[in-house]
Each structure stands twice: as structure tokens, then as C-alpha cells.
C-alpha positions as CSV (number, residue, x, y, z in Angstrom):
1,M,33.1,39.3,-31.3
2,E,29.4,38.5,-31.2
3,W,30.1,34.8,-31.5
4,L,32.1,34.8,-28.3
5,W,29.0,35.5,-26.1
6,P,27.1,32.2,-26.7
7,S,30.4,30.3,-26.6
8,N,31.3,31.8,-23.2
9,L,27.8,31.2,-21.9
10,S,27.9,27.5,-22.9
11,I,31.3,27.0,-21.3
12,S,30.1,28.7,-18.1
13,L,27.0,26.5,-18.0
14,S,29.0,23.4,-18.6
15,L,31.5,24.3,-15.8
16,F,28.6,25.1,-13.5
17,S,26.8,21.8,-14.2
18,L,30.1,19.9,-13.8
19,G,30.7,21.6,-10.4
20,L,27.1,20.9,-9.3
21,L,27.5,17.2,-10.2
22,L,30.8,16.9,-8.3
23,L,29.2,18.6,-5.3
24,L,26.3,16.3,-5.3
25,H,28.6,13.3,-5.7
26,V,30.8,14.4,-2.7
27,R,27.7,15.1,-0.6
28,A,26.3,11.7,-1.5
29,K,29.6,10.0,-0.6
30,S,29.7,11.8,2.8
31,S,26.1,11.0,3.6
32,Q,26.7,7.3,3.0
33,K,29.0,7.0,6.0
34,G,27.5,4.8,8.7
35,R,24.9,3.3,6.3
36,P,24.6,-0.3,5.3
37,P,26.4,-1.4,2.1
38,G,24.6,-1.4,-1.2
39,P,25.1,-1.1,-4.9
40,P,26.2,2.2,-6.4
41,G,23.2,4.0,-8.1
42,W,22.7,6.1,-11.1
43,P,22.5,9.9,-10.9
44,V,18.9,11.1,-10.1
45,F,17.4,7.6,-10.5
46,G,19.5,5.8,-8.0
47,N,18.9,2.0,-8.0
48,L,15.6,2.0,-9.7
49,F,17.0,0.4,-12.9
50,D,19.0,-2.1,-10.9
51,L,16.0,-4.0,-9.6
52,G,15.0,-5.3,-13.0
53,S,11.7,-7.1,-13.9
54,M,12.0,-9.5,-11.0
55,P,13.0,-7.5,-7.9
56,H,12.8,-10.4,-5.5
57,R,15.5,-12.3,-7.4
58,T,17.6,-9.2,-7.7
59,L,17.5,-8.6,-3.9
60,T,18.4,-12.2,-3.3
61,E,21.5,-11.8,-5.4
62,M,22.3,-8.5,-3.6
63,R,22.1,-10.2,-0.2
64,Q,24.8,-12.7,-1.3
65,K,27.0,-9.8,-2.3
66,Y,26.3,-7.1,0.3
67,G,24.8,-8.9,3.3
68,H,21.5,-9.2,5.1
69,I,20.9,-5.4,5.3
70,I,21.5,-3.3,2.2
71,W,20.9,0.4,1.3
72,L,19.1,1.3,-1.9
73,R,18.3,4.7,-3.3
74,L,15.0,4.6,-5.3
75,G,14.8,7.9,-7.0
76,A,14.9,10.5,-4.3
77,M,13.9,8.0,-1.6
78,N,16.5,6.3,0.6
79,T,15.5,2.7,1.4
80,M,17.0,0.2,3.8
81,V,16.2,-3.4,2.9
82,V,16.3,-6.2,5.5
83,L,16.8,-9.5,3.8
84,S,16.8,-12.0,6.7
85,A,14.4,-13.0,9.5
86,T,17.3,-12.7,12.1
87,A,18.1,-9.2,11.0
88,A,14.5,-8.2,11.0
89,A,13.9,-9.6,14.5
90,E,16.9,-7.7,15.8
91,L,15.9,-4.5,14.1
92,F,12.3,-4.4,15.4
93,K,13.3,-5.6,18.8
94,N,15.9,-2.8,19.5
95,H,14.7,-0.1,17.1
96,D,11.0,-0.6,16.8
97,L,10.0,3.1,17.4
98,S,12.5,4.3,14.8
99,F,10.9,2.1,12.1
100,A,7.2,2.3,13.3
101,D,6.0,4.2,10.3
102,R,5.5,2.6,6.9
103,T,5.6,4.1,3.4
104,I,2.2,5.3,2.2
105,T,1.9,5.7,-1.5
106,E,0.2,8.7,-3.1
107,T,-2.8,6.5,-4.1
108,M,-3.4,5.4,-0.5
109,R,-3.5,9.1,0.6
110,A,-6.6,9.8,-1.5
111,H,-9.4,11.5,0.5
112,G,-7.1,11.4,3.6
113,Y,-8.2,7.8,4.4
114,D,-4.7,6.9,5.5
115,Q,-5.1,9.2,8.5
116,G,-8.0,7.1,10.0
117,S,-6.8,3.6,9.4
118,L,-4.9,1.4,11.8
119,A,-3.0,-0.2,8.9
120,L,-2.1,3.1,7.3
121,A,-2.1,5.9,9.9
122,P,1.3,7.3,11.0
123,Y,2.6,6.3,14.3
124,G,1.5,8.6,17.1
125,S,-1.1,9.1,19.8
126,F,-4.1,8.5,17.4
127,W,-2.5,5.3,16.1
128,R,-1.9,4.1,19.7
129,V,-5.5,4.7,20.7
130,L,-6.7,2.7,17.6
131,R,-4.3,-0.1,18.5
132,R,-5.5,-0.1,22.1
133,L,-9.2,-0.4,21.0
134,V,-8.3,-3.3,18.8
135,T,-6.2,-5.2,21.3
136,V,-8.5,-4.6,24.3
137,D,-12.0,-4.7,22.7
138,M,-11.8,-6.7,19.5
139,I,-9.1,-9.5,19.5
140,V,-9.3,-10.6,23.1
141,T,-10.1,-14.3,23.7
142,K,-13.6,-13.6,25.2
143,R,-14.7,-11.5,22.2
144,I,-13.4,-14.0,19.7
145,N,-15.2,-16.9,21.4
146,E,-18.4,-14.9,21.5
147,T,-18.3,-14.4,17.7
148,T,-17.5,-18.0,16.8
149,S,-21.0,-18.8,15.6
150,I,-21.2,-15.6,13.5
151,R,-17.9,-16.4,11.8
152,R,-19.0,-20.0,11.2
153,K,-22.2,-18.8,9.6
154,C,-20.5,-16.4,7.3
155,V,-18.0,-19.1,6.2
156,D,-20.8,-21.6,5.6
157,D,-22.7,-19.0,3.5
158,M,-19.5,-18.4,1.4
159,L,-19.1,-22.2,0.8
160,Q,-22.7,-22.4,-0.3
161,W,-22.2,-19.4,-2.7
162,I,-19.2,-21.2,-4.2
163,E,-21.1,-24.4,-4.5
164,E,-24.0,-22.7,-6.3
165,E,-21.6,-20.8,-8.6
166,S,-19.8,-24.1,-9.4
167,C,-23.2,-25.7,-10.4
168,K,-24.1,-22.8,-12.6
169,A,-20.7,-22.6,-14.3
170,G,-20.6,-26.3,-15.2
171,R,-17.9,-28.9,-14.9
172,G,-14.4,-27.7,-15.6
173,A,-15.2,-24.0,-15.5
174,G,-13.2,-21.6,-13.2
175,I,-14.6,-19.8,-10.2
176,H,-13.5,-16.4,-8.9
177,V,-13.1,-17.4,-5.3
178,S,-11.6,-14.1,-4.2
179,R,-14.9,-12.4,-5.0
180,F,-16.8,-14.5,-2.5
181,V,-14.0,-14.1,0.1
182,F,-14.4,-10.4,-0.1
183,L,-18.1,-10.5,0.2
184,M,-17.9,-12.9,3.1
185,T,-15.5,-10.6,4.9
186,F,-17.8,-7.6,4.4
187,N,-20.8,-9.6,5.6
188,L,-18.9,-10.7,8.7
189,F,-18.3,-7.0,9.6
190,G,-22.0,-6.4,9.0
191,N,-23.0,-9.2,11.3
192,L,-20.6,-8.1,14.0
193,L,-21.8,-4.4,13.8
194,L,-25.4,-4.5,12.6
195,S,-26.3,-8.2,13.2
196,R,-27.2,-8.8,9.5
197,D,-25.7,-9.5,6.1
198,L,-24.9,-6.4,4.1
199,L,-24.3,-7.8,0.6
200,D,-25.5,-10.7,-1.6
201,P,-23.3,-12.2,-4.3
202,E,-26.2,-11.8,-6.8
203,S,-26.8,-8.1,-6.0
204,K,-25.4,-5.1,-7.9
205,A,-24.0,-3.7,-4.6
206,G,-22.0,-6.9,-4.1
207,S,-20.4,-6.7,-7.6
208,E,-19.7,-3.0,-7.2
209,F,-18.0,-3.6,-3.8
210,F,-15.8,-6.3,-5.2
211,D,-14.9,-4.2,-8.2
212,A,-14.1,-1.2,-6.0
213,M,-11.9,-3.3,-3.7
214,T,-10.1,-4.9,-6.6
215,G,-9.5,-1.5,-8.2
216,L,-8.1,-0.2,-4.9
217,M,-5.7,-3.1,-4.5
218,E,-4.6,-2.8,-8.1
219,W,-3.9,1.0,-8.0
220,S,-2.3,0.8,-4.5
221,G,0.3,-1.5,-5.9
222,H,1.1,0.6,-9.0
223,A,4.4,2.5,-9.1
224,N,3.7,6.2,-9.0
225,L,6.2,8.8,-10.1
226,A,5.5,11.0,-7.0
227,D,6.3,8.0,-4.7
228,F,10.0,8.2,-5.9
229,F,10.2,11.9,-6.7
230,P,8.1,13.9,-4.3
231,M,8.8,17.1,-6.3
232,A,6.8,15.5,-9.2
233,E,3.6,15.2,-7.2
234,A,1.8,17.7,-9.5
235,A,3.0,16.0,-12.7
236,G,0.5,14.6,-15.2
237,P,1.2,10.8,-14.9
238,A,1.4,11.0,-11.1
239,R,-1.9,12.8,-10.9
240,I,-3.6,10.4,-13.4
241,E,-2.7,7.4,-11.2
242,E,-3.7,9.2,-8.0
243,E,-7.1,10.2,-9.5
244,N,-7.7,6.5,-10.5
245,G,-7.0,5.5,-6.9
246,E,-9.3,8.2,-5.7
247,R,-12.1,6.8,-7.9
248,S,-11.5,3.4,-6.4
249,W,-11.8,4.9,-2.9
250,E,-15.0,6.7,-3.9
251,G,-16.5,3.4,-5.1
252,H,-15.5,1.8,-1.9
253,G,-17.0,4.6,0.1
254,D,-20.3,4.5,-1.9
255,C,-20.8,0.9,-0.9
256,F,-20.4,1.8,2.8
257,E,-22.9,4.7,2.4
258,V,-25.5,2.4,0.9
259,C,-25.1,0.0,3.7
260,E,-25.2,2.8,6.3
261,G,-28.4,4.1,4.7
262,E,-30.0,0.6,4.7
263,G,-29.0,0.2,8.4
264,G,-30.5,3.6,9.3
265,R,-33.8,2.8,7.6
266,E,-34.0,-0.5,9.4
267,E,-33.5,1.3,12.7
268,S,-36.2,3.8,11.9
269,D,-38.6,1.1,11.0
270,K,-38.1,-0.5,14.4
């Protein structure tokens, strides 16, 4: 009779698992009512494996089969994909508040920087204040016209850097143009806020700033397990990628602290 106990236990567990899967399947079917059409997904993983190595082509094929708006389940995250300009215009015209927020990856939440950025902050009163400051004080025609000479100076400096780098590299050699564009953008902010350049392409700070920004962009685009399965936020691989993103943010912040310190010293010297 002793052998019956493990046998009965395994049968009970199998029946329980089967019932749980059926319950989840029924709930998933009922929750799909009123949603846009889309491909059936795998249990747990949803449509993650359906996208393949070239998601843009896969989505184009799905548009031909399911229409301009499709529904995907990426892990535990439900995602509505809009695949035409007409549908997007209609969506944001009539339902703009419902879709005002955007998905913020775990890497971009490092140090809470997503809470203070116009591009990343969740929709709410704070975001509306930031948007009002930008639209009223920064991108108005009068302010743009006032900064024309500053922007022209920064662009001319960038072109000079590229020309000098081209002469050093020699004929036929490649030039990392994006590095100079990053430095020019940062110097533009410096001239607008502090009336001076902040970084030089030959300086150590300039290289560190570019490396920090490149690392930040790279890690923000990486797939993170916690982005698709929030319950796995404390898992090893998810934490590793988040920590790498945090290091990129820290390098980015260090550059700003150096520039702030230099600006403070200049003010005290005056």
C-alpha cells in the first residue's frame, strides 16, 4: 500500500495542473473580448517567440493578416500595436489621454531619473508643468531666434572638429561622427545655460561623456527579463542588466557634476 501514496499524489498534482491551465485558458479567452485581433500566443511566453529575429518584418506580415491594429502578449505584458499612420492619428486624436504614458524599461528607472524627465516621466501634474515650461519658455519663436547665433557657433565648431579629425585620420579612414554630434549637443546646452562650452573633443571628460551616453543608449535598448515578467524583477539576469544601466547613468551624472563644479568655480572667481 505504500506505493499508492506517491502515485495518488502525482495524479492529484497532474489534475490540479490541468485544471489550472484550463482555468487560465478560459480566463484568457474571456479577457480577449473587445480586443483587437492578433496571433494566438504560447502559454506564459505569449507572442515573444513569434516576433523572430526581424520583428519589423514580422509585424508587417501580421498587419496583412490581422489588420492595422493588432494585440500581442509579450510575456506578462499586453501590448496593442498600431501599424498604420491613419490608425495612429485616429487613436491619439480621440484617445490621447488613455495612451499618454509610455513603457519605461527597468534600466531607464535607475536612480529614479525617469521621474524627472519630460521624455520619461509618467503623465500627470508634474509632466504637465514640465511641458508647459518647455512650450512657453524654450521652443517659442522669440527664444529660438535669440539663440540662432549660439546654435550656429556650436555647429561650426562641430564641423571644425570633424575636419581636424579627418586630417588626422588620413584619407579613406572612418570618422565617428556621432561622438562629435553628442559633444556639440552638450556644448549647446552649456552655452544656453552657462554661456560657455563644457566639453572639448580632445579632453578626457568629453570621451567619458560620450562613452556614458553610448552605454546608456545601448542598455536602454536591451531586452530585460523584468520588462516582460515583472515578478522576475529580483532575478539575477534582470538585476545584472539593470546594474549595468545604473553604471551608465552614474557615468552620465558624473559628467554633469564635473561641469557643475567648473561652473561654480567660475562664478566664485568672478
